[in-house]
ROROPA-504864 format. One record per residue (C-alpha): residue number from 1; residue in one letter; x, y, z. Coordinates in steps of 0.02 Angstrom, whole numbers, m for minus. Last residue first. Layout:
N
NUM/A/X/Y/Z
...
end
This chain:
598
598/N/2372/m1300/1270
597/E/2445/m1451/1187
596/S/2473/m1608/1285
595/P/2643/m1634/1358
594/K/2769/m1764/1299
593/E/2822/m1880/1437
592/I/2952/m1885/1575
591/H/3003/m2017/1702
590/D/3150/m2058/1813
589/V/3261/m1914/1761
588/V/3426/m1933/1862
587/Y/3508/m1777/1925
586/V/3690/m1814/1972
585/D/3766/m1732/2128
584/A/3956/m1730/2136
583/K/4086/m1833/2229
582/D/4269/m1820/2187
581/N/4401/m1885/2059
580/R/4519/m1744/2015
579/A/4580/m1633/1880
578/E/4652/m1464/1933
577/M/4595/m1284/1902
576/K/4700/m1149/1990
575/L/4645/m974/2024
574/G/4744/m802/2026
573/L/4628/m736/1888
572/R/4772/m750/1766
571/E/4788/m933/1816
570/F/4605/m955/1778
569/V/4631/m906/1600
568/Q/4791/m1011/1597
567/F/4695/m1169/1641
566/L/4559/m1123/1513
565/T/4699/m1129/1378
564/P/4761/m968/1309
563/V/4739/m898/1134
562/D/4901/m822/1066
561/A/4926/m963/936
560/M/4747/m942/888
559/D/4794/m769/810
558/S/4666/m637/851
557/G/4508/m605/746
556/D/4388/m607/897
555/E/4321/m780/854
554/A/4502/m848/846
553/K/4606/m854/693
552/T/4713/m999/624
551/G/4880/m936/548
550/P/4979/m1086/605
549/A/4865/m1236/643
548/P/4800/m1244/817
547/P/4883/m1368/944
546/Q/4767/m1511/967
545/S/4614/m1491/1082
544/M/4589/m1574/1249
543/M/4476/m1433/1307
542/P/4437/m1304/1176
541/L/4557/m1155/1170
540/W/4513/m1005/1276
539/G/4418/m838/1252
538/K/4497/m685/1335
537/T/4446/m634/1510
536/E/4344/m500/1602
535/I/4272/m534/1774
534/K/4199/m403/1891
533/Y/4182/m482/2064
532/V/4049/m530/2188
531/G/4081/m588/2363
530/K/4161/m740/2441
529/V/4318/m840/2397
528/G/4326/m1014/2485
527/T/4419/m1075/2329
526/K/4350/m1252/2323
525/D/4221/m1227/2197
524/L/4187/m1390/2108
523/I/4183/m1397/1918
522/P/4084/m1531/1838
521/R/4147/m1625/1683
520/G/4142/m1591/1493
519/T/4233/m1431/1524
518/W/4131/m1313/1402
517/N/3969/m1280/1491
516/A/4060/m1301/1660
515/V/4119/m1121/1635
514/F/3952/m1050/1680
513/S/3919/m1150/1837
512/V/4102/m1124/1895
511/L/4092/m941/1878
510/D/3916/m915/1951
509/S/3966/m1011/2105
508/M/4128/m909/2118
507/D/4030/m745/2127
506/A/3977/m630/1987
505/A/3957/m444/1971
504/R/3989/m364/1796
503/A/4025/m525/1710
502/H/4118/m567/1550
501/L/4204/m728/1515
500/G/4289/m763/1351
499/R/4231/m746/1168
498/G/4279/m916/1102
497/Q/4226/m1021/1256
496/S/4080/m911/1276
495/G/4022/m737/1317
494/A/3902/m665/1440
493/F/3889/m702/1623
492/V/3752/m659/1752
491/H/3767/m661/1936
490/C/3722/m479/1950
489/S/3641/m393/1798
488/L/3725/m356/1639
487/D/3722/m188/1554
486/S/3894/m138/1606
485/T/3966/m297/1530
484/A/3900/m240/1360
483/V/3792/m367/1265
482/S/3870/m426/1105
481/P/3809/m604/1102
480/G/3632/m563/1149
479/A/3549/m653/1298
478/A/3575/m506/1414
477/M/3475/m398/1291
476/E/3314/m477/1356
475/S/3349/m385/1518
474/V/3389/m453/1693
473/E/3346/m317/1823
472/P/3481/m196/1863
471/C/3604/m227/2012
470/D/3588/m99/2156
469/K/3557/m229/2287
468/E/3712/m330/2228
467/A/3825/m180/2253
466/I/3904/m110/2097
465/D/4087/m87/2036
464/A/4126/m272/2068
463/K/4290/m304/2148
462/E/4425/m356/2030
461/L/4503/m530/2053
460/K/4679/m578/2067
459/P/4660/m724/2186
458/G/4808/m767/2305
457/G/4994/m776/2275
456/K/4991/m966/2247
455/A/4829/m1016/2163
454/V/4657/m1018/2245
453/T/4561/m1175/2206
452/L/4444/m1237/2071
451/E/4423/m1425/2071
450/Y/4390/m1512/1906
449/V/4288/m1670/1904
448/P/4301/m1849/1860
447/M/4164/m1950/1941
446/T/4112/m2011/2118
445/K/3919/m2013/2130
444/T/3788/m1928/2238
443/E/3615/m1963/2170
442/V/3476/m1841/2149
441/H/3293/m1885/2098
440/I/3181/m1838/1950
439/A/2997/m1860/1905
438/M/2937/m1763/1748
437/K/2750/m1762/1712
436/F/2784/m1648/1566
435/R/2652/m1520/1607
434/D/2646/m1532/1799
433/A/2821/m1587/1843
432/L/2905/m1479/1709
431/L/2798/m1331/1765
430/T/2846/m1364/1950
429/R/3028/m1362/1901
428/V/3005/m1201/1807
427/M/2929/m1126/1960
426/S/3078/m1173/2061
425/R/3191/m1099/1933
424/V/3093/m936/1939
423/R/3113/m930/2130
422/D/3299/m963/2119
421/E/3318/m822/1997
420/R/3227/m701/2108
419/A/3324/m757/2259
418/Q/3485/m737/2161
417/V/3443/m562/2105
416/S/3390/m515/2281
415/L/3211/m511/2331
414/G/3131/m344/2387
413/A/2964/m359/2302
412/P/2886/m533/2277
411/I/2891/m615/2113
410/A/2724/m672/2038
409/G/2724/m794/1896
408/I/2716/m782/1708
407/A/2753/m921/1586
406/E/2806/m937/1403
405/I/2866/m1099/1329
404/D/2894/m1135/1147
403/Y/2959/m1312/1147
402/A/3104/m1397/1062
401/T/3131/m1584/1036
400/S/3303/m1664/1006
399/R/3370/m1678/1180
398/V/3203/m1731/1256
397/W/3175/m1852/1115
396/A/3337/m1951/1160
395/P/3272/m1992/1332
394/V/3359/m1908/1488
393/G/3411/m2037/1618
392/A/3563/m1934/1674
391/L/3608/m1755/1699
390/R/3769/m1727/1802
389/P/3873/m1809/1663
388/N/3868/m1657/1546
387/D/3802/m1618/1376
386/N/3795/m1432/1348
385/F/3677/m1330/1454
384/P/3767/m1341/1614
383/L/3660/m1369/1766
382/K/3559/m1245/1867
381/Y/3416/m1368/1908
380/A/3281/m1276/1805
379/F/3401/m1215/1679
378/S/3464/m1392/1640
377/I/3288/m1449/1628
376/V/3246/m1313/1503
375/F/3402/m1355/1407
374/S/3346/m1538/1391
373/L/3181/m1470/1323
372/W/3267/m1396/1171
371/F/3241/m1218/1147
370/K/3111/m1078/1134
369/S/3110/m1021/1314
368/V/3033/m876/1401
367/F/2996/m847/1591
366/R/2911/m696/1655
365/G/2928/m654/1840
364/G/2798/m507/1825
363/A/2916/m418/1701
362/P/3089/m464/1757
361/L/3143/m595/1631
360/A/3200/m770/1668
359/M/3282/m852/1521
358/P/3286/m1020/1430
357/P/3378/m1014/1260
356/R/3296/m943/1104
355/L/3280/m1037/942
354/T/3182/m953/806
353/G/3314/m888/694
352/R/3434/m1034/722
351/D/3304/m1151/667
350/P/3158/m1249/739
349/A/3066/m1369/623
348/V/2902/m1369/727
347/L/2912/m1293/900
346/L/2789/m1389/1010
345/K/2687/m1270/1123
344/V/2685/m1243/1312
343/S/2593/m1093/1381
342/A/2599/m1046/1565
341/A/2494/m945/1686
340/E/2510/m905/1873
339/F/2677/m996/1877
338/A/2704/m1120/2012
337/I/2783/m1127/2188
336/A/2741/m1295/2264
335/K/2660/m1288/2434
334/A/2756/m1392/2552
333/P/2910/m1339/2457
332/Q/2981/m1463/2334
331/A/3119/m1579/2370
330/Q/3207/m1668/2225
329/A/3195/m1848/2283
328/R/3357/m1893/2361
327/I/3429/m2056/2325
326/P/3599/m2082/2412
325/P/3721/m2157/2284
324/A/3790/m2313/2365
323/N/3953/m2282/2460
322/L/3899/m2349/2619
321/L/3816/m2497/2522
320/G/3972/m2529/2409
319/I/4086/m2529/2561
318/A/3960/m2645/2652
317/V/3965/m2765/2504
316/P/4157/m2758/2506
315/V/4156/m2804/2692
314/I/4019/m2934/2687
313/V/4101/m3051/2562
312/A/4271/m3073/2634
311/L/4197/m3049/2805
310/A/4086/m3204/2785
309/G/4233/m3308/2730
308/A/4341/m3246/2883
307/G/4190/m3281/2999
306/A/4169/m3458/2930
305/L/4351/m3495/2946
304/L/4361/m3428/3125
303/L/4202/m3518/3171
302/R/4278/m3682/3113
301/R/4433/m3642/3209
300/G/4330/m3613/3368
299/A/4223/m3773/3338
298/N/4376/m3882/3321
297/L/4463/m3914/3158
296/K/4553/m4085/3163
295/V/4730/m4081/3227
294/A/4853/m4146/3100
293/I/4940/m4314/3146
292/H/5126/m4301/3132
291/N/5209/m4458/3069
290/A/5385/m4400/3116
289/M/5449/m4496/2969
288/I/5324/m4411/2854
287/D/5360/m4235/2925
286/E/5545/m4259/2907
285/I/5522/m4324/2729
284/R/5410/m4178/2685
283/K/5536/m4051/2763
282/K/5673/m4118/2657
281/L/5572/m4126/2499
280/N/5511/m3941/2506
279/A/5371/m3947/2381
278/G/5348/m4080/2239
277/S/5401/m4261/2239
276/V/5235/m4350/2207
275/G/5168/m4279/2046
274/S/5017/m4175/1999
273/V/5019/m4118/1820
272/C/4937/m3950/1838
271/V/5103/m3891/1924
270/L/5189/m3915/1755
269/P/5370/m3967/1725
268/S/5345/m4125/1823
267/E/5494/m4166/1933
266/V/5640/m4270/1860
265/Y/5659/m4455/1892
264/S/5777/m4585/1969
263/R/5841/m4512/2130
262/C/5682/m4411/2169
261/I/5577/m4571/2136
260/N/5684/m4668/2258
259/L/5667/m4537/2391
258/I/5480/m4528/2371
257/A/5470/m4721/2385
256/D/5584/m4724/2535
255/A/5474/m4593/2626
254/Y/5321/m4701/2591
253/A/5402/m4860/2648
252/R/5463/m4779/2811
251/P/5300/m4692/2846
250/E/5188/m4849/2823
249/G/5022/m4808/2909
248/L/4920/m4844/2751
247/D/4767/m4741/2774
246/R/4819/m4601/2888
245/L/4991/m4599/2809
244/V/4916/m4579/2632
243/E/4802/m4442/2696
242/E/4933/m4338/2777
241/D/5050/m4355/2625
240/C/4907/m4300/2509
239/A/4884/m4145/2619
238/Q/5069/m4119/2622
237/E/5075/m4118/2436
236/R/4926/m3999/2426
235/E/5000/m3883/2549
234/A/5171/m3869/2467
233/V/5089/m3844/2290
232/M/4976/m3708/2361
231/R/5121/m3623/2444
230/K/5217/m3617/2284
229/G/5071/m3542/2197
228/I/5041/m3407/2329
227/W/5226/m3358/2305
226/W/5194/m3341/2118
225/V/5046/m3229/2149
224/L/5146/m3128/2278
223/P/5275/m3086/2146
222/H/5152/m2983/2041
221/F/5214/m2961/1863
220/W/5143/m3131/1807
219/F/4966/m3067/1848
218/V/4876/m3146/1703
217/T/4997/m3293/1684
216/E/5005/m3324/1870
215/V/4816/m3321/1886
214/L/4797/m3442/1739
213/M/4927/m3558/1819
212/Q/4828/m3549/1981
211/F/4673/m3608/1880
210/A/4776/m3749/1808
209/A/4831/m3800/1986
208/V/4650/m3807/2049
207/L/4600/m3914/1903
206/N/4748/m4026/1932
205/D/4714/m4036/2118
204/R/4543/m4110/2083
203/H/4528/m4168/2266
202/R/4497/m4351/2217
201/I/4623/m4348/2080
200/H/4766/m4284/2195
199/Y/4710/m4411/2323
198/L/4724/m4547/2194
197/E/4902/m4485/2153
196/H/4954/m4515/2337
195/A/4870/m4683/2339
194/I/4969/m4731/2181
193/V/5133/m4681/2270
192/A/5087/m4779/2433
191/K/5049/m4935/2334
190/L/5208/m4919/2233
189/Q/5309/m4913/2402
188/T/5217/m5069/2463
187/P/5245/m5164/2305
186/T/5432/m5117/2306
185/L/5487/m4981/2193
184/R/5621/m4974/2055
183/N/5557/m5124/1945
182/L/5384/m5055/1938
181/I/5458/m4886/1886
180/G/5531/m4956/1730
179/V/5439/m4847/1604
178/P/5378/m4688/1685
177/L/5204/m4692/1762
176/V/5066/m4576/1702
175/L/4900/m4582/1801
174/T/4768/m4520/1689
173/P/4639/m4380/1732
172/R/4489/m4361/1619
171/V/4432/m4177/1647
170/V/4596/m4103/1708
169/G/4730/m4215/1630
168/F/4891/m4292/1678
167/V/4918/m4367/1853
166/G/5099/m4392/1898
165/P/5240/m4522/1916
164/E/5407/m4434/1895
163/M/5469/m4385/1724
162/N/5605/m4487/1629
161/M/5491/m4522/1482
160/P/5432/m4672/1385
159/A/5259/m4673/1464
158/S/5174/m4819/1556
157/V/4984/m4788/1567
156/A/4858/m4783/1710
155/R/4663/m4761/1714
154/I/4612/m4761/1897
153/S/4507/m4857/2023
152/P/4519/m5028/1939
151/G/4693/m5069/1986
150/V/4876/m5037/1931
149/D/4855/m5112/1756
148/V/4963/m5028/1627
147/P/4911/m4949/1464
146/L/5047/m4906/1338
145/S/5122/m4731/1308
144/A/5140/m4633/1147
143/R/4987/m4524/1181
142/V/5059/m4486/1355
141/A/5226/m4432/1286
140/A/5137/m4311/1160
139/R/5031/m4242/1301
138/I/5186/m4209/1405
137/R/5266/m4115/1262
136/L/5112/m4020/1220
135/W/5091/m3964/1399
134/R/5270/m3894/1403
133/I/5241/m3800/1247
132/W/5076/m3730/1314
131/W/5149/m3671/1480
130/S/5289/m3579/1391
129/G/5173/m3497/1272
128/A/5067/m3438/1412
127/I/5220/m3369/1500
126/G/5279/m3270/1342
125/L/5106/m3217/1289
124/F/5068/m3142/1459
123/G/5239/m3063/1479
122/C/5227/m2984/1305
121/L/5047/m2925/1341
120/W/5101/m2842/1509
119/V/5240/m2746/1422
118/G/5119/m2680/1289
117/A/4990/m2639/1417
116/L/5124/m2541/1513
115/I/5184/m2452/1350
114/V/5005/m2407/1307
113/P/4976/m2339/1483
112/L/5131/m2229/1472
111/A/5101/m2162/1297
110/N/4982/m2026/1354
109/A/5094/m1971/1505
108/I/5245/m1974/1389
107/P/5154/m1863/1261
106/Q/5100/m1751/1407
105/G/5272/m1729/1485
104/T/5360/m1620/1356
103/P/5317/m1495/1215
102/A/5159/m1435/1295
101/S/5042/m1411/1138
100/P/4880/m1423/1236
99/L/4952/m1288/1355
98/S/4954/m1287/1544
97/P/4961/m1474/1549
96/E/4858/m1565/1679
95/A/4970/m1634/1816
94/L/5007/m1819/1809
93/L/4935/m1954/1925
92/P/4819/m1821/1992
91/E/4783/m1827/2175
90/S/4604/m1867/2220
89/G/4617/m2008/2084
88/T/4550/m2137/2200
87/F/4705/m2244/2232
86/P/4686/m2296/2415
85/Q/4528/m2398/2373
84/S/4497/m2524/2510
83/V/4588/m2439/2653
82/K/4533/m2262/2611
81/D/4354/m2310/2572
80/M/4343/m2411/2730
79/L/4406/m2260/2832
78/I/4276/m2145/2745
77/A/4134/m2274/2778
76/V/4191/m2286/2959
75/G/4184/m2095/2980
74/P/4001/m2100/2930
73/R/3959/m1998/2775
72/S/3881/m1827/2805
71/I/3711/m1784/2744
70/E/3643/m1622/2678
69/P/3506/m1659/2553
68/K/3427/m1789/2667
67/A/3464/m1969/2622
66/S/3372/m2118/2555
65/W/3468/m2277/2531
64/R/3518/m2371/2384
63/F/3549/m2558/2386
62/Q/3626/m2572/2212
61/G/3791/m2504/2286
60/G/3816/m2665/2382
59/L/3817/m2764/2218
58/A/3941/m2634/2146
57/I/4060/m2663/2300
56/L/4043/m2849/2266
55/L/4095/m2826/2088
54/S/4226/m2699/2142
53/F/4305/m2835/2256
52/P/4386/m2899/2097
51/L/4377/m3087/2059
50/I/4535/m3145/1971
49/F/4657/m3096/2100
48/K/4531/m3145/2236
47/I/4537/m3324/2169
46/S/4714/m3335/2222
45/A/4673/m3291/2404
44/V/4528/m3420/2397
43/L/4650/m3553/2341
42/W/4770/m3502/2479
41/V/4637/m3534/2604
40/G/4589/m3701/2525
39/H/4767/m3756/2535
38/R/4766/m3708/2719
37/V/4615/m3827/2747
36/R/4697/m3968/2644
35/A/4854/m3953/2759
34/P/4751/m4020/2906
33/N/4766/m3916/3068
32/K/4929/m3871/3159
31/R/4964/m3717/3044
30/L/4783/m3654/3059
29/A/4826/m3487/3145
28/L/4974/m3469/3025
27/T/4853/m3504/2878
26/L/4746/m3357/2938
25/L/4890/m3241/2942
24/G/4933/m3291/2763
23/A/4752/m3257/2713
22/L/4762/m3082/2787
21/A/4913/m3051/2677
20/A/4824/m3122/2527
19/F/4682/m3003/2555
18/L/4802/m2852/2568
17/T/4879/m2902/2406
16/S/4711/m2928/2324
15/Q/4649/m2760/2381
14/W/4809/m2675/2321
13/L/4798/m2758/2153
12/H/4622/m2713/2130
11/N/4650/m2531/2181
10/A/4795/m2516/2053
9/V/4685/m2593/1920
8/P/4544/m2470/1960
7/I/4669/m2326/1947
6/L/4735/m2375/1781
5/D/4597/m2279/1685
4/P/4665/m2122/1769
3/L/4827/m2147/1673
2/T/4737/m2142/1502
1/M/4676/m2284/1388
end
């Protein structure tokens, strides 16, 4: 567990708090209506703590919609995003360390989620244990009780305890009367008390209270949960009072019964054992003696409740719908650009000597690849070759099967290096569709990314020593590990994680595309830097690696203790790489099959 993993929890708590606040405003509007209605509103607010809006948002996200490649989200969608999910990870909870072996900060950051989980577990077990002990004590008293006849509508027992009358049990409720209560109450008072408890049973108040106890146990650290619990107790007791007065019409006798019970017995230690003396006793007695009659819900109030309930479902579903990954079929020109001739053969038992990564070569727009098919797909869509979250839906055989592919296509004269490369990639996409029957679409998803920005002091980049129009054609030597930078074409990188970055004339797009092969997440160019630059760096330590052992050597023979992190490599270029959550295009393979031989 890491700090970013806590972001969904923070969003859920925020949404639940906001929902409870709105529920409170709704109960104010219904303050003159029956207490049972307000009790239901608070119950829904409590349920929200257990039911994350993310489930409804995910449901809305299933309804995908088509979009053009360049689409801007409506302002209302952005506003709803900010309100419903303020903790998006757009700002890091803790800065990425500049060195994997940073002596301070990072160990604490890694341990903090574990510490928080431990504190939560201690609170959870403590409160659950407390509830359980109280429940066992009441159950033992009930088992030691004797049956008592108070009427055919309820099972009642007389228990040897000093607790107020209450209903015990969720599935099979039992009215528990303390020994001697029949001598303390008049028949009219006893009838009112029993009627009160019957209404608790009729409305399954014990079940509702048990659910609220679960919410309080899970979210014990949130004071609003406990406050909602108190409001639910107050409203359920007032609701039963209203119903007793409506049926019996004996406010004096009813009030005297409650006062006699309070003088002689203690309140139930569990809210899921519904008693008769809960909530604010003074206010209850005043309301009983005033014999206020709650106003029935009129059409306007019913519409208000219905609208609030509908919004509680519609809003999160709408958020999911507005944030649903737009499906964009990978557009092809009106007339697909295709190779003039192509050969596709299965590579049997490929080894290091026969494998050759996908490459566009100048002679007649020639494309050559003797590599895993997944790498060819990555080349076609300019994605990192290593495993990355931007390519999804790829069957296992695509990653483990290599093909010998050679193709030739016409390249018009006068095209720039990038235009030539884009044309070859387009032809490879057509080849994949024709020979491998590949269908693919693009979705926009929020995921962990790195954002590359300009550091304080500005970029420290060396201008390329060659104009893009004068760049040499890509040569087969460009694939070799020891190719000289001066032999490279524009927009081409040589090197690797262990050998560093080497480019004769590359722009920021080329830089982030190449480096993303080793970061495990997309890199978004937010630098705003234009033009092509000569880039020379040392290799860097693997991402999330442990400090190297003393004496360990890098690929170039230098001491690993002197090898920088990728963050430091960018710092030396006057750039800054930071972890964020942001939107990125994900290429989803819908269908692909093995080709027939030539």
